[in-house]
C-alpha positions in Angstrom: -15.8 53.9 22.7 -12.3 53.0 21.4 -12.0 50.2 23.9 -15.3 48.7 23.0 -14.3 48.6 19.3 -11.0 46.8 20.1 -12.8 44.3 22.2 -15.4 43.6 19.4 -12.7 43.3 16.8 -10.8 40.8 18.9 -14.0 38.7 19.3 -14.6 38.7 15.6 -10.9 37.6 14.9 -11.0 34.8 17.5 -14.3 33.3 16.5 -13.2 32.2 12.9 -10.0 30.6 14.4 -12.1 28.7 16.8 -14.4 27.5 14.1 -11.4 26.5 11.9 -10.0 24.6 14.8 -13.2 22.7 15.5 -13.7 21.9 11.9 -10.2 20.6 11.6 -10.8 18.5 14.8 -13.9 17.0 13.2 -12.2 16.1 10.0 -9.4 14.5 11.9 -11.9 12.4 14.0 -13.7 11.3 10.8 -10.5 10.2 9.2 -9.4 8.4 12.4 -12.7 6.5 12.5 -12.4 5.5 8.8 -8.9 4.1 9.6 -10.3 2.1 12.5 -13.0 0.8 10.3 -10.7 -0.1 7.5 -8.4 -2.0 9.9 -11.3 -4.1 11.1 -12.4 -4.8 7.6 -9.1 -5.8 6.1 -9.1 -9.3 7.7 -12.4 -10.1 6.4 -11.5 -8.8 3.0 -8.3 -10.6 2.8 -9.9 -13.9 3.8 -12.9 -13.9 1.5 -11.7 -11.7 -1.4 -13.5 -8.8 -3.2 -16.4 -10.8 -4.9 -17.4 -12.8 -1.8 -17.4 -10.0 0.8 -20.2 -7.4 1.5 -20.4 -4.7 4.1 -22.7 -7.0 6.1 -20.0 -9.7 6.1 -17.5 -7.2 7.3 -19.9 -5.9 10.2 -20.5 -9.4 11.2 -16.7 -10.1 11.6 -16.0 -6.8 13.5 -17.3 -4.7 16.4 -18.9 -2.2 14.2 -22.6 -2.2 12.9 -23.6 -2.3 9.3 -25.1 1.2 9.8 -21.8 2.7 11.0 -20.0 1.2 8.0 -22.4 2.8 5.7 -22.1 6.1 7.5 -18.3 6.2 6.8 -18.1 4.6 3.5 -20.7 4.9 0.7 -20.4 1.3 -0.4 -18.1 -1.7 -0.6 -16.1 -0.2 -3.4 -15.4 2.9 -1.3 -14.3 0.7 1.7 -12.1 -1.7 -0.3 -10.4 1.0 -2.2 -9.7 2.9 1.0 -8.3 -0.2 2.7 -6.0 -1.1 -0.2 -4.7 2.5 -0.5 -4.0 2.5 3.2 -2.0 -0.7 3.0 -0.1 0.3 -0.1 0.8 3.6 1.4 2.9 1.7 3.9 4.0 -1.0 1.4 5.6 1.5 -1.1 8.1 2.5 1.5 9.0 -1.1 2.5 12.4 -1.1 0.8 13.4 2.5 1.3 15.5 1.6 4.3 17.4 -1.0 2.4 18.0 1.5 -0.3 19.2 4.2 1.9 21.4 2.1 4.1 23.1 -0.3 1.8 26.8 0.4 1.4 27.3 -2.0 -1.5 25.5 -3.6 -4.3 25.7 -7.0 -2.7 24.2 -5.6 0.5 21.3 -4.0 -1.4 20.7 -7.1 -3.5 20.6 -9.4 -0.3 18.6 -6.9 1.7 16.0 -6.4 -0.9 15.6 -10.1 -1.7 15.1 -10.8 2.0 12.5 -8.1 2.5 10.6 -9.3 -0.5 10.5 -12.9 0.8 9.6 -11.5 4.2 6.5 -9.7 3.0 5.3 -12.8 1.2 5.4 -14.7 4.3 4.0 -12.1 6.7 1.5 -10.1 4.5 0.2 -12.6 1.9 -3.4 -12.0 2.6 -3.0 -8.2 1.9 -1.2 -8.9 -1.3 -3.9 -11.3 -2.4 -6.4 -8.5 -1.8 -4.4 -6.1 -3.8 -4.1 -8.5 -6.9 -7.8 -9.3 -6.5 -8.7 -5.6 -6.7 -6.4 -5.0 -9.6 -7.9 -7.8 -11.6 -11.4 -6.5 -10.8 -10.4 -3.1 -12.2 -10.1 -4.7 -15.6 -13.9 -5.1 -15.7 -15.1 -2.5 -13.2 -14.1 1.1 -13.9 -15.3 2.4 -10.5 -11.9 2.1 -8.8 -9.6 1.8 -11.9 -8.1 5.3 -11.4 -7.1 4.4 -7.9 -5.6 1.1 -8.9 -3.6 2.7 -11.6 -2.3 5.3 -9.1 -1.3 2.6 -6.7 0.3 0.6 -9.3 2.3 3.5 -10.5 3.6 4.0 -6.9 4.6 0.4 -6.7 6.7 0.8 -10.0 8.4 3.8 -8.5 9.2 1.8 -5.5 10.9 -1.0 -7.5 12.6 1.6 -9.6 14.2 3.1 -6.6 15.7 -0.3 -5.7 16.8 -1.0 -9.2 18.5 2.3 -10.0 20.3 2.4 -6.6 21.6 -1.1 -7.2 23.0 -0.2 -10.6 24.5 3.0 -9.0 26.3 0.9 -6.3 27.5 -1.7 -8.8 28.7 1.0 -11.0 26.8 -0.6 -13.9 24.3 0.2 -16.5 20.7 -0.9 -16.5 19.3 -2.8 -19.4 15.6 -2.3 -18.7 13.2 0.5 -18.2 11.2 1.2 -15.1 8.1 -0.5 -16.5 10.0 -3.6 -17.4 11.7 -3.8 -14.1 8.4 -3.6 -12.3 6.8 -6.1 -14.5 9.5 -8.6 -13.9 9.3 -8.3 -10.0 5.5 -8.0 -10.0 5.2 -11.2 -12.0 7.7 -13.0 -9.9 6.0 -12.0 -6.7 2.5 -12.8 -8.0 3.6 -16.2 -9.2 5.1 -17.0 -5.8 2.0 -15.8 -4.0 -0.1 -18.3 -6.1 2.3 -21.1 -5.4 2.2 -20.4 -1.6 -1.6 -21.0 -1.4 -1.1 -24.5 -2.3 2.5 -25.2 -1.2 2.6 -26.5 2.4 6.3 -27.1 2.4 7.1 -23.5 3.3 9.8 -23.1 0.8 8.1 -20.7 -1.6 9.4 -17.6 0.2 13.0 -18.9 0.1 12.8 -19.6 -3.5 11.4 -16.2 -4.2 14.3 -14.7 -2.3 16.9 -16.7 -4.4 15.2 -15.6 -7.6 15.0 -12.0 -6.7 18.8 -12.0 -6.0 19.5 -13.5 -9.4 17.0 -11.3 -11.3 18.4 -8.1 -9.9 21.9 -8.9 -11.1 20.4 -9.8 -14.6 19.0 -6.2 -15.0 22.6 -4.6 -15.2 25.6 -4.8 -17.4 29.2 -3.5 -16.8 29.9 0.0 -18.2 
């Protein structure tokens, strides 16, 4: 009788653990599938922009059906927001290595400016999609909270660069976090716009030079 009770108790304890494990596995598979769909959608979104892209357009330019997209994403806004959050989650750590490894203010200044120019050259379509979505949020409240959250994380990214630069230079910053972000964000967006029409290939280089100068202008000697 005692032995039977022990066995039953063990079964009762194991069953919930199995259910939890299965549930976690299903959640992981669902998230993995959403990532796959988002990756397939990004190229179409980046090429056409928010206003000109529908879920049907994305399906036609990928290996996934329209019905599959609708199963994993409720609508276009849900998909685009997920895509941009996924990209920016990687982007916001882009300069962390430079910040962590720079041994001098000059090394940080040059490394940051070079990385900024590199992402303009290599990731321009994704950046265009981000600015498109941010502009749309001025008129459509559906994803405004997500845009504000992403924008805040980008401001914090720039602030990490700026404060470390001042520390290495043993200097004092003359701007706030929001002002520093506004300066570099405006500089980058301007370069992004120019790159669309400039076929000379010199926009990224000019952005790099400007970033180096601007970073130095944000500090004064103590």
